[in-house]
N, C-alpha and C positions, 0 to 999 in steps of 0.2 A: 472156687473157694476165695472168699474175700481176703485181702492181705491183712497181716497182723497190724495192730496199732504200732506206730513208729516208736512209742515209748518202750515197746517190747522187742525192738529190733535186735536180732541176734548178734550184730556187730558190737553192741555194748558188752556182751558176755566176754569178749576177748579181754576186757580189762581185768577179769578174774584170773588171768595168767600173769598179771603184773606182780613182781616181787613185793612192792609196797602194799598192795591190796592183800596179798597172801599173808604178809607179816601182821597186818592189822586185823585179819579175819577172826582170830581167836578172842578178840575183845568183844565180839558180839554177845549179847545175853543168851543163855542157854534156853532151849525149848523146855517147857515144863516137864518135870519128872512124871506127873500124872498123864501127860500126853504120850510120853514114850511108853508107859505101861499100857495105855489104851491101844496104841499102835500094835503092840505085841498081841493083844487080844483079838485084833482084826485078822490075824494070820491063823485061820482055823484049819485049813487043809494041811494034810501031812504029806511029805515033810514040811515043817514050818520054816520055809525059806523066803527071804525077802530080797528085793532089789531096791537100792537107794540111788535114785538118778540125780545127777548134779549134786553129788554128795558133799562137795567142798572139802572141809577138813573132817567131815564125818561126825558132826554133832549128833545126828540121828543114828547113823550106822553103828558107831562105837558103843552107844548106850543101849541100842536095841539088841545087839548081839548076845548079851548074857541071857536074854529072855526067850530067844528062839533058836532054831537049829543052825542057821547060816545066813549071812548077809553078804551080798555082792554090792560093793560100794563103787559107783562109777562116776568119774568126772573127767572132762577133757583137759583140765589143768593139772599137769604133772606136779607142779609146785604145791597145789592144794593137797593132793594125795600124799606127797612126801611129808608135809606138815602133819597131816592126820595120822600118819604112821607113828609119829613121835608123841602124840597126845595120849592121855589115859585111855586104855582099851584098844589102841591102834595096832597092837601086835597080837591081838586075840586070834587063836587058830581058826575061828569060824568067821572071821572077816576077810573077804577076798577083795583087795583093791584092784580096780581095773581102770586104766587110763584110756580114755577115748570118748568120743561124742556118742550120746545115747542113740542117735540116728543110725549108727552103723557099727558100734562096738560089739564084739561077740558076747552073747548072753548064754545063760545056762538054765533055761526054763524047765519045768514050770515054777512060778513063784506064787506063794500064797498071799504075798503082800508086795506092792510097789509103793515106795514113799518118794515124794518130791517136796523137799523143804526149800521154799523160796527159789525155785530153779526152773520150773516148767515153762514159765513165761518166755525164757530165752530160746526155747527149742523150736524146731520145725514141727508144729503140731500135726500136720497132715501125714508126716512120716512117723513120729514118735507114738502118737496115741494108738493107731492101728497095730504098731509093733508091740506095744504093751498089752493090748487086747489079746494078741496071740500068745504072749508070754505068761499071762495069768493062769493060775489053776482054776478049776471049775467054780469054786466059791471065793476066788481071790478078789482083792480090792486094790484100787489105786487110791492112796491117801495123799491129799494135797495139804501141806502143813505150812503155816505162817506164824509170824511173831508180830505183836504190836507193843512197841516200847516207846511210843511217842509221848506218853503222858496224858494227863487230863487236858480238856479244852483250853484252859487258861495258860498252861505251859506251851501247848502247841501253837497258840496264837502268838506267843513271843518268839518262839524258835523258828517257825515256818518262814517268816520274812528273811531271816538270815540264810536259811537253806536256799531259798529261791534266788537271792541275790548272788550267791556264790556257786550254784550248781554248774558243773561242767556240761550237763545235759540241758540244752535250751529247748526242750520239747515239753509243753504243758498239756497233758491229756488226763481226763478223768476216766480211767479204764478199770475194768474188773476182770481178772483172769477167769473166774468161774463163768461169768456171763458170756465172755468171749468164746469159751469152749462149748458151752451149752448152745449158743446161737448157731454154731457150726455143726452141731449134733455130733461132737467128738467125745462127750463125757456126760454120763447120766449120774446125777447126785443121788446117793442113797441116804446120806445123813451128814450132820455137822455138829461138832461139839467145841465148846470154848473152855479152856483150862486156865486157872489163875484168877486174879493176878498173883504172881509170885514175886517176892522181893528181888530186886537187882540193885546192887550197891557198888557201882563203879566209882573210881576217883574221877575227877574232872579230866585228867589226862587220858584215862581209859575210855571215857565217854567220847572225847575227841577222836581217839584212835578208832573207836567203833564207827564213827561217822566216815572216817577215811576208808573203811572197809566196803562202803557202798559205792556203786559204780558212778554215782553223781559227784562224788567227792574224792575220787582216786587222786592221790597227789600227782601222779604222772600226767593225768589229764588236766588238773588245775594249774600245774606249774608251781614252783617253789614259792614265789612271791605271793600268788593268790592263795595258796594253802596257808601260809603264815597269817595273812589278813583274815581268812576264814576262821582260823583257830582263835585269833585275838578277839574277834567280834563275838564268836559263840561263847568263849570263856567269859566275856563281860556280861553277856545275857544270862548265863548260868549263875554268875555271882549275884546279879540283881534278883533273880528268881529265888535264890537262897535267902537273901536279905529280906525280901518281902514275905517269905514263908510259903511261897507257892511250891517250892521244892524244899524238903527237909534236908539239911546238910550237917553231917557230923564230921568236924575237921574238914578234910578235903574229900569226903565220901558222900556222894549223892544218894539219897534214899529214894530210889525209883522202883518201878515194877514192870513186869512183862507179862503179857497174856499170849497164850498159844491157841491157835485154831486148827482143828483137824476136820477136813471135809473129805468124805470118802464116797467112792462110787465105782463106776466101771466104764471103760470106753466100749462103745457098741461093737459088735462083731467079734472076730477072733475065732480061733479053733475050738475054744472051750466056751460053753454057754451055761448060764445058771439053770 
């Protein structure tokens, strides 16, 4: 099996145990409500139980729980899970938080749905995908969920150079998770849907905090001086975009949007088959 792209190297995932990244993580825009509803509809086998892998603070797990029977929310970052417990829905009786890597954490199958929200790229695919195939119920699906909050092309063109200059990850690769999984015959796509755009209205400071929740801009990786320089330059670019009208800004609130993509399918093999 060919190696993963360096950009998806699992050692970058260790940054999500960093207290600064954990503190910044709730600043990320939420997944679309319509996408959460759609995920619940993918869980057709009964009992309607889901596994959320690399759950972070549980933005999917906590919101999916009221719509199905049970959610096992798994993450190797104890800090992420502790934060998730204190966010809305985090104490629901049908959310079971599990600290551990998906590669070897104890599971409780079968699951009618497995969700991976911006997390699967960090994992050992040759271990995790076969394990999920075994854990899925006969008609269960793996749903890979992503967010796009980069804005229209004109906004991206101004912000991207700032990101590239300051990124703590100096690896530039044009890679696509789904293409990588399919080329290795680890995932069969059954469908894909896009939801939104939904409004996202962060303050400038919340937007900067959201950037620091990304592994490329973790404060601990950048260093204090570099992080301050990054904030200052990005704050200036946002101000210019607001003045030009490329971004609508009300007081200190940016009028942005976020789109959510759900691609579902099934890893080949497993104890259950369709």
